[in-house]
C-alpha positions in Angstrom: -202.0 -313.0 160.5 -203.6 -310.3 158.3 -201.4 -308.2 156.1 -202.8 -304.9 157.3 -201.3 -305.7 160.7 -197.8 -306.5 159.4 -194.8 -304.4 158.6 -194.3 -305.0 154.9 -192.3 -302.8 152.6 -191.5 -300.6 155.5 -189.2 -297.7 154.9 -187.6 -296.1 158.0 -185.6 -293.0 157.4 -187.0 -290.7 160.1 -186.1 -290.2 163.7 -182.9 -289.3 165.6 -179.9 -291.5 166.0 -180.2 -293.5 169.2 -177.4 -294.1 171.6 -178.1 -296.8 174.1 -175.1 -295.8 176.3 -176.5 -292.3 177.1 -180.2 -292.8 176.9 -182.8 -294.9 178.7 -185.2 -294.7 175.8 -185.7 -297.1 173.0 -183.3 -297.2 170.1 -184.4 -295.2 167.0 -183.6 -295.5 163.3 -180.7 -293.4 162.0 -181.5 -290.6 159.6 -178.6 -291.8 157.5 -179.9 -295.3 156.8 -183.0 -296.5 154.9 -184.5 -300.0 155.2 -186.7 -301.9 152.8 -188.5 -305.2 153.2 -189.6 -307.7 150.5 -191.3 -311.0 151.2 -190.0 -313.7 148.8 -191.7 -316.8 150.3 -194.6 -317.5 150.1 -194.8 -316.6 146.4 -197.5 -314.1 145.5 -197.8 -312.9 149.2 -200.9 -310.9 149.6 -202.1 -310.4 153.2 -201.6 -313.6 155.2 -198.5 -315.6 156.2 -199.0 -319.4 156.1 -198.9 -321.2 159.5 -196.5 -324.1 159.6 -194.7 -323.2 156.5 -191.5 -321.3 155.8 -191.7 -317.5 155.5 -188.7 -315.8 153.8 -188.0 -312.1 153.3 -185.1 -309.8 152.4 -184.2 -306.6 154.1 -182.4 -304.0 152.1 -180.2 -301.3 153.8 -179.0 -298.1 152.2 -176.3 -296.1 153.8 -177.0 -292.4 153.0 -174.4 -291.1 155.4 -170.7 -290.4 155.3 -169.8 -293.1 157.9 -169.7 -296.9 157.7 -172.6 -298.8 159.3 -172.3 -302.3 160.7 -175.5 -304.4 160.5 -175.2 -306.4 163.7 -178.3 -308.6 164.1 -181.8 -309.1 162.9 -184.7 -310.8 164.7 -188.5 -311.1 164.3 -191.5 -311.7 166.5 -195.2 -311.9 166.5 -196.8 -309.3 168.7 -200.3 -308.7 170.1 -201.9 -306.2 167.7 -203.3 -304.1 170.5 -200.1 -303.9 172.5 -196.8 -304.4 170.6 -194.9 -304.7 173.9 -196.6 -308.1 174.3 -194.7 -310.9 172.6 -196.6 -313.9 171.2 -193.8 -315.8 169.4 -190.1 -315.0 169.1 -188.0 -316.0 166.2 -184.2 -316.5 166.0 -181.8 -313.6 166.3 -179.3 -313.9 163.5 -175.9 -312.2 163.6 -174.7 -310.6 160.3 -171.9 -308.2 161.2 -172.0 -306.8 157.7 -170.2 -303.5 157.0 -172.0 -301.1 154.7 -169.7 -298.3 153.4 -171.0 -294.8 152.8 -173.4 -294.5 149.8 -173.5 -298.3 149.5 -176.3 -300.8 150.0 -176.6 -304.3 151.5 -179.3 -307.0 151.5 -179.9 -309.4 154.3 -182.0 -312.6 154.2 -184.2 -313.9 157.0 -186.7 -316.8 157.3 -188.9 -318.4 160.0 -191.7 -320.9 160.5 -194.8 -319.6 162.2 -196.4 -322.1 164.6 -199.6 -323.7 163.3 -201.3 -323.0 166.7 -201.4 -319.3 165.7 -203.2 -319.8 162.3 -206.6 -318.6 163.3 -205.6 -315.4 165.0 -204.3 -312.1 163.7 -200.9 -310.9 165.0 -198.5 -308.1 164.2 -195.1 -308.9 162.8 -192.1 -307.0 164.2 -188.7 -307.1 162.5 -185.7 -305.5 164.3 -182.5 -304.8 162.4 -179.8 -303.6 164.9 -177.0 -301.6 163.4 -174.4 -299.1 164.5 -172.2 -296.4 162.9 -168.5 -295.8 163.4 -169.1 -293.6 166.5 -170.5 -296.2 167.6 -174.1 -295.0 167.7 -176.5 -297.9 168.0 -179.8 -297.8 166.0 -182.7 -300.1 165.3 
């Protein structure tokens, strides 16, 4: 997988709050939360993830709002680069249920092993952090 097709160091602070109970559209990030991503394994990560070896990253979440957020789950998947709705390989969904108070931050850890059968092809990496506020308004 090439690094230019991956989401690394992504910061999401734009968009409207999504509410899956009143909308048929996809969940969107909350304007009151920022996320940051840092790969910690492999060391000296440049542009490719190693096939058949552990990949580890941290996701930081900053609550910029006045309500608590609950970080529910995080999952990852490889996607076809020309159509991100096409899944190549899914990775485990991990439940965190971590409360982040207003003006506070939290860090979550996630790791996976990429199948060696995908080593010769480029894929996109999608990481989904599902969280909600006290309303509860669900976001991703």
